[in-house]
mmCIF file of the N, C-alpha and C atoms, coordinates in Angstrom:
data_MODEL
# 
_entry.id   MODEL 
# 
loop_
_atom_site.group_PDB 
_atom_site.id 
_atom_site.type_symbol 
_atom_site.label_atom_id 
_atom_site.label_alt_id 
_atom_site.label_comp_id 
_atom_site.label_asym_id 
_atom_site.label_entity_id 
_atom_site.label_seq_id 
_atom_site.pdbx_PDB_ins_code 
_atom_site.Cartn_x 
_atom_site.Cartn_y 
_atom_site.Cartn_z 
_atom_site.occupancy 
_atom_site.B_iso_or_equiv 
_atom_site.pdbx_formal_charge 
_atom_site.auth_seq_id 
_atom_site.auth_comp_id 
_atom_site.auth_asym_id 
_atom_site.auth_atom_id 
_atom_site.pdbx_PDB_model_num 
ATOM 1   N N  . MET A 1 1  ? -6.313  -16.360 -2.214  1.00 0.00 ? 1  MET A N  1 
ATOM 2   C CA . MET A 1 1  ? -5.699  -15.209 -1.572  1.00 0.00 ? 1  MET A CA 1 
ATOM 3   C C  . MET A 1 1  ? -6.814  -14.694 -0.598  1.00 0.00 ? 1  MET A C  1 
ATOM 4   N N  . GLN A 1 2  ? -6.350  -14.448 0.554   1.00 0.00 ? 2  GLN A N  1 
ATOM 5   C CA . GLN A 1 2  ? -7.336  -13.917 1.642   1.00 0.00 ? 2  GLN A CA 1 
ATOM 6   C C  . GLN A 1 2  ? -6.927  -12.519 2.048   1.00 0.00 ? 2  GLN A C  1 
ATOM 7   N N  . PRO A 1 3  ? -7.719  -11.514 1.723   1.00 0.00 ? 3  PRO A N  1 
ATOM 8   C CA . PRO A 1 3  ? -7.258  -10.141 2.000   1.00 0.00 ? 3  PRO A CA 1 
ATOM 9   C C  . PRO A 1 3  ? -7.497  -9.836  3.436   1.00 0.00 ? 3  PRO A C  1 
ATOM 10  N N  . SER A 1 4  ? -6.634  -8.953  3.972   1.00 0.00 ? 4  SER A N  1 
ATOM 11  C CA . SER A 1 4  ? -6.803  -8.372  5.319   1.00 0.00 ? 4  SER A CA 1 
ATOM 12  C C  . SER A 1 4  ? -8.004  -7.450  5.325   1.00 0.00 ? 4  SER A C  1 
ATOM 13  N N  . ILE A 1 5  ? -8.908  -7.576  6.356   1.00 0.00 ? 5  ILE A N  1 
ATOM 14  C CA . ILE A 1 5  ? -10.029 -6.609  6.396   1.00 0.00 ? 5  ILE A CA 1 
ATOM 15  C C  . ILE A 1 5  ? -9.730  -5.675  7.534   1.00 0.00 ? 5  ILE A C  1 
ATOM 16  N N  . TYR A 1 6  ? -9.501  -4.423  7.184   1.00 0.00 ? 6  TYR A N  1 
ATOM 17  C CA . TYR A 1 6  ? -9.246  -3.368  8.155   1.00 0.00 ? 6  TYR A CA 1 
ATOM 18  C C  . TYR A 1 6  ? -10.518 -2.899  8.866   1.00 0.00 ? 6  TYR A C  1 
ATOM 19  N N  . ALA A 1 7  ? -11.584 -2.761  7.950   1.00 0.00 ? 7  ALA A N  1 
ATOM 20  C CA . ALA A 1 7  ? -12.817 -2.173  8.542   1.00 0.00 ? 7  ALA A CA 1 
ATOM 21  C C  . ALA A 1 7  ? -13.973 -2.493  7.535   1.00 0.00 ? 7  ALA A C  1 
ATOM 22  N N  . GLN A 1 8  ? -15.081 -2.527  8.052   1.00 0.00 ? 8  GLN A N  1 
ATOM 23  C CA . GLN A 1 8  ? -16.205 -2.626  7.189   1.00 0.00 ? 8  GLN A CA 1 
ATOM 24  C C  . GLN A 1 8  ? -17.111 -1.447  7.488   1.00 0.00 ? 8  GLN A C  1 
ATOM 25  N N  . VAL A 1 9  ? -17.536 -0.645  6.466   1.00 0.00 ? 9  VAL A N  1 
ATOM 26  C CA . VAL A 1 9  ? -18.264 0.520   6.755   1.00 0.00 ? 9  VAL A CA 1 
ATOM 27  C C  . VAL A 1 9  ? -19.530 0.453   5.862   1.00 0.00 ? 9  VAL A C  1 
ATOM 28  N N  . ALA A 1 10 ? -20.510 1.192   6.269   1.00 0.00 ? 10 ALA A N  1 
ATOM 29  C CA . ALA A 1 10 ? -21.826 1.354   5.563   1.00 0.00 ? 10 ALA A CA 1 
ATOM 30  C C  . ALA A 1 10 ? -21.922 2.661   4.924   1.00 0.00 ? 10 ALA A C  1 
ATOM 31  N N  . GLY A 1 11 ? -22.188 2.633   3.676   1.00 0.00 ? 11 GLY A N  1 
ATOM 32  C CA . GLY A 1 11 ? -22.501 3.885   2.933   1.00 0.00 ? 11 GLY A CA 1 
ATOM 33  C C  . GLY A 1 11 ? -21.381 4.122   1.964   1.00 0.00 ? 11 GLY A C  1 
ATOM 34  N N  . ASN A 1 12 ? -21.740 4.686   0.806   1.00 0.00 ? 12 ASN A N  1 
ATOM 35  C CA . ASN A 1 12 ? -20.723 4.900   -0.232  1.00 0.00 ? 12 ASN A CA 1 
ATOM 36  C C  . ASN A 1 12 ? -19.704 6.053   0.161   1.00 0.00 ? 12 ASN A C  1 
ATOM 37  N N  . GLU A 1 13 ? -20.117 7.058   0.886   1.00 0.00 ? 13 GLU A N  1 
ATOM 38  C CA . GLU A 1 13 ? -19.183 8.113   1.326   1.00 0.00 ? 13 GLU A CA 1 
ATOM 39  C C  . GLU A 1 13 ? -18.168 7.557   2.319   1.00 0.00 ? 13 GLU A C  1 
ATOM 40  N N  . ALA A 1 14 ? -18.624 6.697   3.188   1.00 0.00 ? 14 ALA A N  1 
ATOM 41  C CA . ALA A 1 14 ? -17.608 6.032   4.106   1.00 0.00 ? 14 ALA A CA 1 
ATOM 42  C C  . ALA A 1 14 ? -16.622 5.178   3.378   1.00 0.00 ? 14 ALA A C  1 
ATOM 43  N N  . ILE A 1 15 ? -17.066 4.518   2.364   1.00 0.00 ? 15 ILE A N  1 
ATOM 44  C CA . ILE A 1 15 ? -16.099 3.726   1.507   1.00 0.00 ? 15 ILE A CA 1 
ATOM 45  C C  . ILE A 1 15 ? -15.070 4.600   0.793   1.00 0.00 ? 15 ILE A C  1 
ATOM 46  N N  . VAL A 1 16 ? -15.535 5.697   0.315   1.00 0.00 ? 16 VAL A N  1 
ATOM 47  C CA . VAL A 1 16 ? -14.598 6.665   -0.344  1.00 0.00 ? 16 VAL A CA 1 
ATOM 48  C C  . VAL A 1 16 ? -13.663 7.171   0.698   1.00 0.00 ? 16 VAL A C  1 
ATOM 49  N N  . SER A 1 17 ? -14.116 7.549   1.883   1.00 0.00 ? 17 SER A N  1 
ATOM 50  C CA . SER A 1 17 ? -13.248 8.047   2.987   1.00 0.00 ? 17 SER A CA 1 
ATOM 51  C C  . SER A 1 17 ? -12.164 6.976   3.345   1.00 0.00 ? 17 SER A C  1 
ATOM 52  N N  . MET A 1 18 ? -12.544 5.750   3.558   1.00 0.00 ? 18 MET A N  1 
ATOM 53  C CA . MET A 1 18 ? -11.610 4.737   3.788   1.00 0.00 ? 18 MET A CA 1 
ATOM 54  C C  . MET A 1 18 ? -10.493 4.425   2.739   1.00 0.00 ? 18 MET A C  1 
ATOM 55  N N  . VAL A 1 19 ? -11.018 4.504   1.542   1.00 0.00 ? 19 VAL A N  1 
ATOM 56  C CA . VAL A 1 19 ? -10.060 4.291   0.441   1.00 0.00 ? 19 VAL A CA 1 
ATOM 57  C C  . VAL A 1 19 ? -9.096  5.518   0.303   1.00 0.00 ? 19 VAL A C  1 
ATOM 58  N N  . SER A 1 20 ? -9.633  6.726   0.459   1.00 0.00 ? 20 SER A N  1 
ATOM 59  C CA . SER A 1 20 ? -8.762  7.905   0.472   1.00 0.00 ? 20 SER A CA 1 
ATOM 60  C C  . SER A 1 20 ? -7.692  7.975   1.523   1.00 0.00 ? 20 SER A C  1 
ATOM 61  N N  . LEU A 1 21 ? -7.990  7.279   2.723   1.00 0.00 ? 21 LEU A N  1 
ATOM 62  C CA . LEU A 1 21 ? -7.025  7.172   3.758   1.00 0.00 ? 21 LEU A CA 1 
ATOM 63  C C  . LEU A 1 21 ? -6.015  6.044   3.393   1.00 0.00 ? 21 LEU A C  1 
ATOM 64  N N  . GLY A 1 22 ? -6.151  5.293   2.405   1.00 0.00 ? 22 GLY A N  1 
ATOM 65  C CA . GLY A 1 22 ? -5.235  4.212   2.019   1.00 0.00 ? 22 GLY A CA 1 
ATOM 66  C C  . GLY A 1 22 ? -5.538  2.795   2.514   1.00 0.00 ? 22 GLY A C  1 
ATOM 67  N N  . PHE A 1 23 ? -6.769  2.762   2.939   1.00 0.00 ? 23 PHE A N  1 
ATOM 68  C CA . PHE A 1 23 ? -7.218  1.376   3.400   1.00 0.00 ? 23 PHE A CA 1 
ATOM 69  C C  . PHE A 1 23 ? -7.949  0.600   2.369   1.00 0.00 ? 23 PHE A C  1 
ATOM 70  N N  . GLY A 1 24 ? -7.205  0.152   1.415   1.00 0.00 ? 24 GLY A N  1 
ATOM 71  C CA . GLY A 1 24 ? -7.549  -0.832  0.422   1.00 0.00 ? 24 GLY A CA 1 
ATOM 72  C C  . GLY A 1 24 ? -8.343  -0.253  -0.797  1.00 0.00 ? 24 GLY A C  1 
ATOM 73  N N  . ILE A 1 25 ? -9.315  -0.988  -1.331  1.00 0.00 ? 25 ILE A N  1 
ATOM 74  C CA . ILE A 1 25 ? -10.044 -0.624  -2.515  1.00 0.00 ? 25 ILE A CA 1 
ATOM 75  C C  . ILE A 1 25 ? -11.531 -0.714  -2.198  1.00 0.00 ? 25 ILE A C  1 
ATOM 76  N N  . GLY A 1 26 ? -12.396 -0.028  -3.001  1.00 0.00 ? 26 GLY A N  1 
ATOM 77  C CA . GLY A 1 26 ? -13.733 -0.047  -2.761  1.00 0.00 ? 26 GLY A CA 1 
ATOM 78  C C  . GLY A 1 26 ? -14.457 0.135   -4.099  1.00 0.00 ? 26 GLY A C  1 
ATOM 79  N N  . VAL A 1 27 ? -15.801 -0.150  -4.122  1.00 0.00 ? 27 VAL A N  1 
ATOM 80  C CA . VAL A 1 27 ? -16.619 0.005   -5.236  1.00 0.00 ? 27 VAL A CA 1 
ATOM 81  C C  . VAL A 1 27 ? -17.782 0.901   -4.841  1.00 0.00 ? 27 VAL A C  1 
ATOM 82  N N  . VAL A 1 28 ? -17.955 2.013   -5.563  1.00 0.00 ? 28 VAL A N  1 
ATOM 83  C CA . VAL A 1 28 ? -18.986 2.964   -5.368  1.00 0.00 ? 28 VAL A CA 1 
ATOM 84  C C  . VAL A 1 28 ? -19.556 3.437   -6.655  1.00 0.00 ? 28 VAL A C  1 
ATOM 85  N N  . PRO A 1 29 ? -20.725 3.937   -6.686  1.00 0.00 ? 29 PRO A N  1 
ATOM 86  C CA . PRO A 1 29 ? -21.312 4.470   -7.967  1.00 0.00 ? 29 PRO A CA 1 
ATOM 87  C C  . PRO A 1 29 ? -20.419 5.688   -8.337  1.00 0.00 ? 29 PRO A C  1 
ATOM 88  N N  . ARG A 1 30 ? -20.297 5.890   -9.571  1.00 0.00 ? 30 ARG A N  1 
ATOM 89  C CA . ARG A 1 30 ? -19.448 6.978   -10.120 1.00 0.00 ? 30 ARG A CA 1 
ATOM 90  C C  . ARG A 1 30 ? -19.857 8.361   -9.650  1.00 0.00 ? 30 ARG A C  1 
ATOM 91  N N  . ILE A 1 31 ? -21.250 8.511   -9.580  1.00 0.00 ? 31 ILE A N  1 
ATOM 92  C CA . ILE A 1 31 ? -21.733 9.836   -9.151  1.00 0.00 ? 31 ILE A CA 1 
ATOM 93  C C  . ILE A 1 31 ? -21.280 10.115  -7.739  1.00 0.00 ? 31 ILE A C  1 
ATOM 94  N N  . VAL A 1 32 ? -21.144 9.170   -6.828  1.00 0.00 ? 32 VAL A N  1 
ATOM 95  C CA . VAL A 1 32 ? -20.603 9.359   -5.459  1.00 0.00 ? 32 VAL A CA 1 
ATOM 96  C C  . VAL A 1 32 ? -19.230 9.973   -5.627  1.00 0.00 ? 32 VAL A C  1 
ATOM 97  N N  . LEU A 1 33 ? -18.345 9.309   -6.318  1.00 0.00 ? 33 LEU A N  1 
ATOM 98  C CA . LEU A 1 33 ? -16.959 9.743   -6.455  1.00 0.00 ? 33 LEU A CA 1 
ATOM 99  C C  . LEU A 1 33 ? -16.876 11.095  -7.177  1.00 0.00 ? 33 LEU A C  1 
ATOM 100 N N  . ASP A 1 34 ? -17.655 11.338  -8.111  1.00 0.00 ? 34 ASP A N  1 
ATOM 101 C CA . ASP A 1 34 ? -17.637 12.572  -8.891  1.00 0.00 ? 34 ASP A CA 1 
ATOM 102 C C  . ASP A 1 34 ? -17.978 13.791  -7.962  1.00 0.00 ? 34 ASP A C  1 
ATOM 103 N N  . ASN A 1 35 ? -18.800 13.507  -6.886  1.00 0.00 ? 35 ASN A N  1 
ATOM 104 C CA . ASN A 1 35 ? -19.247 14.589  -6.006  1.00 0.00 ? 35 ASN A CA 1 
ATOM 105 C C  . ASN A 1 35 ? -18.495 14.545  -4.623  1.00 0.00 ? 35 ASN A C  1 
ATOM 106 N N  . SER A 1 36 ? -17.517 13.758  -4.536  1.00 0.00 ? 36 SER A N  1 
ATOM 107 C CA . SER A 1 36 ? -16.819 13.663  -3.318  1.00 0.00 ? 36 SER A CA 1 
ATOM 108 C C  . SER A 1 36 ? -15.673 14.680  -3.234  1.00 0.00 ? 36 SER A C  1 
ATOM 109 N N  . PRO A 1 37 ? -15.494 15.357  -2.041  1.00 0.00 ? 37 PRO A N  1 
ATOM 110 C CA . PRO A 1 37 ? -14.355 16.232  -1.927  1.00 0.00 ? 37 PRO A CA 1 
ATOM 111 C C  . PRO A 1 37 ? -12.985 15.455  -1.837  1.00 0.00 ? 37 PRO A C  1 
ATOM 112 N N  . LEU A 1 38 ? -13.173 14.118  -1.678  1.00 0.00 ? 38 LEU A N  1 
ATOM 113 C CA . LEU A 1 38 ? -11.966 13.330  -1.478  1.00 0.00 ? 38 LEU A CA 1 
ATOM 114 C C  . LEU A 1 38 ? -11.504 12.662  -2.853  1.00 0.00 ? 38 LEU A C  1 
ATOM 115 N N  . ALA A 1 39 ? -12.235 12.976  -3.918  1.00 0.00 ? 39 ALA A N  1 
ATOM 116 C CA . ALA A 1 39 ? -12.004 12.350  -5.164  1.00 0.00 ? 39 ALA A CA 1 
ATOM 117 C C  . ALA A 1 39 ? -10.504 12.485  -5.667  1.00 0.00 ? 39 ALA A C  1 
ATOM 118 N N  . ALA A 1 40 ? -9.866  13.586  -5.383  1.00 0.00 ? 40 ALA A N  1 
ATOM 119 C CA . ALA A 1 40 ? -8.556  13.852  -5.790  1.00 0.00 ? 40 ALA A CA 1 
ATOM 120 C C  . ALA A 1 40 ? -7.579  12.941  -5.104  1.00 0.00 ? 40 ALA A C  1 
ATOM 121 N N  . ASN A 1 41 ? -7.937  12.298  -3.974  1.00 0.00 ? 41 ASN A N  1 
ATOM 122 C CA . ASN A 1 41 ? -7.061  11.429  -3.248  1.00 0.00 ? 41 ASN A CA 1 
ATOM 123 C C  . ASN A 1 41 ? -7.274  10.000  -3.721  1.00 0.00 ? 41 ASN A C  1 
ATOM 124 N N  . ILE A 1 42 ? -7.960  9.703   -4.760  1.00 0.00 ? 42 ILE A N  1 
ATOM 125 C CA . ILE A 1 42 ? -8.311  8.299   -5.130  1.00 0.00 ? 42 ILE A CA 1 
ATOM 126 C C  . ILE A 1 42 ? -7.952  8.038   -6.592  1.00 0.00 ? 42 ILE A C  1 
ATOM 127 N N  . ARG A 1 43 ? -7.419  6.859   -6.792  1.00 0.00 ? 43 ARG A N  1 
ATOM 128 C CA . ARG A 1 43 ? -6.991  6.463   -8.128  1.00 0.00 ? 43 ARG A CA 1 
ATOM 129 C C  . ARG A 1 43 ? -8.055  5.449   -8.604  1.00 0.00 ? 43 ARG A C  1 
ATOM 130 N N  . ILE A 1 44 ? -8.570  5.604   -9.820  1.00 0.00 ? 44 ILE A N  1 
ATOM 131 C CA . ILE A 1 44 ? -9.555  4.725   -10.347 1.00 0.00 ? 44 ILE A CA 1 
ATOM 132 C C  . ILE A 1 44 ? -8.808  3.678   -11.072 1.00 0.00 ? 44 ILE A C  1 
ATOM 133 N N  . LEU A 1 45 ? -9.113  2.401   -10.881 1.00 0.00 ? 45 LEU A N  1 
ATOM 134 C CA . LEU A 1 45 ? -8.482  1.302   -11.519 1.00 0.00 ? 45 LEU A CA 1 
ATOM 135 C C  . LEU A 1 45 ? -9.311  0.808   -12.800 1.00 0.00 ? 45 LEU A C  1 
ATOM 136 N N  . ASN A 1 46 ? -8.635  0.487   -13.840 1.00 0.00 ? 46 ASN A N  1 
ATOM 137 C CA . ASN A 1 46 ? -9.237  0.046   -15.058 1.00 0.00 ? 46 ASN A CA 1 
ATOM 138 C C  . ASN A 1 46 ? -9.341  -1.480  -14.900 1.00 0.00 ? 46 ASN A C  1 
ATOM 139 N N  . ILE A 1 47 ? -10.528 -1.905  -14.343 1.00 0.00 ? 47 ILE A N  1 
ATOM 140 C CA . ILE A 1 47 ? -10.748 -3.306  -14.146 1.00 0.00 ? 47 ILE A CA 1 
ATOM 141 C C  . ILE A 1 47 ? -11.486 -3.880  -15.377 1.00 0.00 ? 47 ILE A C  1 
ATOM 142 N N  . GLN A 1 48 ? -10.965 -5.076  -15.751 1.00 0.00 ? 48 GLN A N  1 
ATOM 143 C CA . GLN A 1 48 ? -11.549 -5.864  -16.937 1.00 0.00 ? 48 GLN A CA 1 
ATOM 144 C C  . GLN A 1 48 ? -11.898 -7.214  -16.505 1.00 0.00 ? 48 GLN A C  1 
ATOM 145 N N  . PRO A 1 49 ? -12.976 -7.757  -16.738 1.00 0.00 ? 49 PRO A N  1 
ATOM 146 C CA . PRO A 1 49 ? -14.157 -7.135  -17.346 1.00 0.00 ? 49 PRO A CA 1 
ATOM 147 C C  . PRO A 1 49 ? -14.841 -6.083  -16.471 1.00 0.00 ? 49 PRO A C  1 
ATOM 148 N N  . ARG A 1 50 ? -15.446 -5.078  -17.015 1.00 0.00 ? 50 ARG A N  1 
ATOM 149 C CA . ARG A 1 50 ? -16.043 -3.993  -16.268 1.00 0.00 ? 50 ARG A CA 1 
ATOM 150 C C  . ARG A 1 50 ? -17.238 -4.630  -15.464 1.00 0.00 ? 50 ARG A C  1 
ATOM 151 N N  . LEU A 1 51 ? -17.457 -4.001  -14.338 1.00 0.00 ? 51 LEU A N  1 
ATOM 152 C CA . LEU A 1 51 ? -18.690 -4.397  -13.537 1.00 0.00 ? 51 LEU A CA 1 
ATOM 153 C C  . LEU A 1 51 ? -19.979 -4.124  -14.259 1.00 0.00 ? 51 LEU A C  1 
ATOM 154 N N  . LYS A 1 52 ? -20.914 -5.003  -14.214 1.00 0.00 ? 52 LYS A N  1 
ATOM 155 C CA . LYS A 1 52 ? -22.217 -4.819  -14.813 1.00 0.00 ? 52 LYS A CA 1 
ATOM 156 C C  . LYS A 1 52 ? -22.967 -3.630  -14.181 1.00 0.00 ? 52 LYS A C  1 
ATOM 157 N N  . ALA A 1 53 ? -23.718 -2.879  -14.950 1.00 0.00 ? 53 ALA A N  1 
ATOM 158 C CA . ALA A 1 53 ? -24.592 -1.758  -14.406 1.00 0.00 ? 53 ALA A CA 1 
ATOM 159 C C  . ALA A 1 53 ? -25.594 -2.396  -13.460 1.00 0.00 ? 53 ALA A C  1 
ATOM 160 N N  . TYR A 1 54 ? -26.054 -1.513  -12.476 1.00 0.00 ? 54 TYR A N  1 
ATOM 161 C CA . TYR A 1 54 ? -27.105 -1.935  -11.655 1.00 0.00 ? 54 TYR A CA 1 
ATOM 162 C C  . TYR A 1 54 ? -28.073 -0.859  -11.354 1.00 0.00 ? 54 TYR A C  1 
ATOM 163 N N  . GLU A 1 55 ? -29.302 -1.146  -10.927 1.00 0.00 ? 55 GLU A N  1 
ATOM 164 C CA . GLU A 1 55 ? -30.312 -0.133  -10.725 1.00 0.00 ? 55 GLU A CA 1 
ATOM 165 C C  . GLU A 1 55 ? -30.271 0.301   -9.297  1.00 0.00 ? 55 GLU A C  1 
ATOM 166 N N  . VAL A 1 56 ? -30.590 1.560   -9.113  1.00 0.00 ? 56 VAL A N  1 
ATOM 167 C CA . VAL A 1 56 ? -30.640 2.186   -7.739  1.00 0.00 ? 56 VAL A CA 1 
ATOM 168 C C  . VAL A 1 56 ? -32.056 2.526   -7.507  1.00 0.00 ? 56 VAL A C  1 
ATOM 169 N N  . GLY A 1 57 ? -32.616 2.121   -6.314  1.00 0.00 ? 57 GLY A N  1 
ATOM 170 C CA . GLY A 1 57 ? -33.963 2.458   -5.922  1.00 0.00 ? 57 GLY A CA 1 
ATOM 171 C C  . GLY A 1 57 ? -33.979 3.668   -5.079  1.00 0.00 ? 57 GLY A C  1 
ATOM 172 N N  . LEU A 1 58 ? -35.032 4.461   -5.154  1.00 0.00 ? 58 LEU A N  1 
ATOM 173 C CA . LEU A 1 58 ? -35.183 5.659   -4.319  1.00 0.00 ? 58 LEU A CA 1 
ATOM 174 C C  . LEU A 1 58 ? -36.466 5.517   -3.622  1.00 0.00 ? 58 LEU A C  1 
ATOM 175 N N  . PHE A 1 59 ? -36.441 6.025   -2.279  1.00 0.00 ? 59 PHE A N  1 
ATOM 176 C CA . PHE A 1 59 ? -37.592 5.935   -1.540  1.00 0.00 ? 59 PHE A CA 1 
ATOM 177 C C  . PHE A 1 59 ? -37.840 7.245   -0.702  1.00 0.00 ? 59 PHE A C  1 
ATOM 178 N N  . ALA A 1 60 ? -39.090 7.668   -0.505  1.00 0.00 ? 60 ALA A N  1 
ATOM 179 C CA . ALA A 1 60 ? -39.374 8.920   0.189   1.00 0.00 ? 60 ALA A CA 1 
ATOM 180 C C  . ALA A 1 60 ? -40.778 8.738   0.846   1.00 0.00 ? 60 ALA A C  1 
ATOM 181 N N  . LEU A 1 61 ? -40.850 9.260   2.016   1.00 0.00 ? 61 LEU A N  1 
ATOM 182 C CA . LEU A 1 61 ? -42.187 9.366   2.686   1.00 0.00 ? 61 LEU A CA 1 
ATOM 183 C C  . LEU A 1 61 ? -43.028 10.311  1.982   1.00 0.00 ? 61 LEU A C  1 
ATOM 184 N N  . LYS A 1 62 ? -44.377 10.016  1.793   1.00 0.00 ? 62 LYS A N  1 
ATOM 185 C CA . LYS A 1 62 ? -45.264 10.932  1.039   1.00 0.00 ? 62 LYS A CA 1 
ATOM 186 C C  . LYS A 1 62 ? -45.252 12.303  1.687   1.00 0.00 ? 62 LYS A C  1 
ATOM 187 N N  . LYS A 1 63 ? -45.112 12.448  3.004   1.00 0.00 ? 63 LYS A N  1 
ATOM 188 C CA . LYS A 1 63 ? -45.178 13.685  3.624   1.00 0.00 ? 63 LYS A CA 1 
ATOM 189 C C  . LYS A 1 63 ? -43.847 14.584  3.248   1.00 0.00 ? 63 LYS A C  1 
ATOM 190 N N  . LYS A 1 64 ? -42.850 13.852  2.927   1.00 0.00 ? 64 LYS A N  1 
ATOM 191 C CA . LYS A 1 64 ? -41.571 14.582  2.565   1.00 0.00 ? 64 LYS A CA 1 
ATOM 192 C C  . LYS A 1 64 ? -41.716 15.243  1.176   1.00 0.00 ? 64 LYS A C  1 
ATOM 193 N N  . LEU A 1 65 ? -42.618 14.710  0.363   1.00 0.00 ? 65 LEU A N  1 
ATOM 194 C CA . LEU A 1 65 ? -42.724 15.333  -0.933  1.00 0.00 ? 65 LEU A CA 1 
ATOM 195 C C  . LEU A 1 65 ? -43.287 16.734  -0.907  1.00 0.00 ? 65 LEU A C  1 
ATOM 196 N N  . ARG A 1 66 ? -43.792 17.213  0.254   1.00 0.00 ? 66 ARG A N  1 
ATOM 197 C CA . ARG A 1 66 ? -44.182 18.541  0.439   1.00 0.00 ? 66 ARG A CA 1 
ATOM 198 C C  . ARG A 1 66 ? -42.891 19.555  0.429   1.00 0.00 ? 66 ARG A C  1 
ATOM 199 N N  . ASN A 1 67 ? -41.812 18.961  0.770   1.00 0.00 ? 67 ASN A N  1 
ATOM 200 C CA . ASN A 1 67 ? -40.639 19.806  0.743   1.00 0.00 ? 67 ASN A CA 1 
ATOM 201 C C  . ASN A 1 67 ? -40.173 20.167  -0.709  1.00 0.00 ? 67 ASN A C  1 
ATOM 202 N N  . PRO A 1 68 ? -40.197 21.392  -1.041  1.00 0.00 ? 68 PRO A N  1 
ATOM 203 C CA . PRO A 1 68 ? -39.886 21.760  -2.481  1.00 0.00 ? 68 PRO A CA 1 
ATOM 204 C C  . PRO A 1 68 ? -38.739 21.177  -3.129  1.00 0.00 ? 68 PRO A C  1 
ATOM 205 N N  . VAL A 1 69 ? -37.589 20.965  -2.342  1.00 0.00 ? 69 VAL A N  1 
ATOM 206 C CA . VAL A 1 69 ? -36.379 20.419  -2.989  1.00 0.00 ? 69 VAL A CA 1 
ATOM 207 C C  . VAL A 1 69 ? -36.624 18.894  -3.253  1.00 0.00 ? 69 VAL A C  1 
ATOM 208 N N  . VAL A 1 70 ? -37.267 18.217  -2.327  1.00 0.00 ? 70 VAL A N  1 
ATOM 209 C CA . VAL A 1 70 ? -37.566 16.792  -2.519  1.00 0.00 ? 70 VAL A CA 1 
ATOM 210 C C  . VAL A 1 70 ? -38.544 16.600  -3.621  1.00 0.00 ? 70 VAL A C  1 
ATOM 211 N N  . ASN A 1 71 ? -39.457 17.444  -3.716  1.00 0.00 ? 71 ASN A N  1 
ATOM 212 C CA . ASN A 1 71 ? -40.502 17.346  -4.714  1.00 0.00 ? 71 ASN A CA 1 
ATOM 213 C C  . ASN A 1 71 ? -39.978 17.671  -6.088  1.00 0.00 ? 71 ASN A C  1 
ATOM 214 N N  . ALA A 1 72 ? -39.052 18.599  -6.177  1.00 0.00 ? 72 ALA A N  1 
ATOM 215 C CA . ALA A 1 72 ? -38.362 18.943  -7.453  1.00 0.00 ? 72 ALA A CA 1 
ATOM 216 C C  . ALA A 1 72 ? -37.625 17.732  -7.983  1.00 0.00 ? 72 ALA A C  1 
ATOM 217 N N  . PHE A 1 73 ? -36.884 17.157  -7.053  1.00 0.00 ? 73 PHE A N  1 
ATOM 218 C CA . PHE A 1 73 ? -36.020 15.979  -7.423  1.00 0.00 ? 73 PHE A CA 1 
ATOM 219 C C  . PHE A 1 73 ? -37.004 14.802  -7.820  1.00 0.00 ? 73 PHE A C  1 
ATOM 220 N N  . TRP A 1 74 ? -37.940 14.590  -7.085  1.00 0.00 ? 74 TRP A N  1 
ATOM 221 C CA . TRP A 1 74 ? -38.827 13.439  -7.308  1.00 0.00 ? 74 TRP A CA 1 
ATOM 222 C C  . TRP A 1 74 ? -39.609 13.591  -8.647  1.00 0.00 ? 74 TRP A C  1 
ATOM 223 N N  . SER A 1 75 ? -39.841 14.812  -9.049  1.00 0.00 ? 75 SER A N  1 
ATOM 224 C CA . SER A 1 75 ? -40.596 15.078  -10.266 1.00 0.00 ? 75 SER A CA 1 
ATOM 225 C C  . SER A 1 75 ? -39.772 14.824  -11.466 1.00 0.00 ? 75 SER A C  1 
ATOM 226 N N  . GLN A 1 76 ? -38.445 14.673  -11.295 1.00 0.00 ? 76 GLN A N  1 
ATOM 227 C CA . GLN A 1 76 ? -37.588 14.399  -12.322 1.00 0.00 ? 76 GLN A CA 1 
ATOM 228 C C  . GLN A 1 76 ? -37.381 12.842  -12.736 1.00 0.00 ? 76 GLN A C  1 
ATOM 229 N N  . LEU A 1 77 ? -37.835 12.119  -11.748 1.00 0.00 ? 77 LEU A N  1 
ATOM 230 C CA . LEU A 1 77 ? -37.789 10.584  -11.925 1.00 0.00 ? 77 LEU A CA 1 
ATOM 231 C C  . LEU A 1 77 ? -38.806 10.114  -12.850 1.00 0.00 ? 77 LEU A C  1 
ATOM 232 N N  . GLN A 1 78 ? -38.485 8.917   -13.494 1.00 0.00 ? 78 GLN A N  1 
ATOM 233 C CA . GLN A 1 78 ? -39.481 8.340   -14.418 1.00 0.00 ? 78 GLN A CA 1 
ATOM 234 C C  . GLN A 1 78 ? -40.204 7.329   -13.663 1.00 0.00 ? 78 GLN A C  1 
# 
């Protein structure tokens, strides 16, 4: 089966936007969907077998750690 590709977008929020508009399916981290204002427009499918968990990397410039918000977040990481 060859699906029709309507668009290719970069970024999890863009994927959520396209799916909420009715353009197919997408895969995003749960935290993205939980915090999206578009979550009410999306149906979560129960896919079996479940996708395996994956790690997310975070990056920041050293000078950005002077920002209190960035520093507070960064201090919570292991």
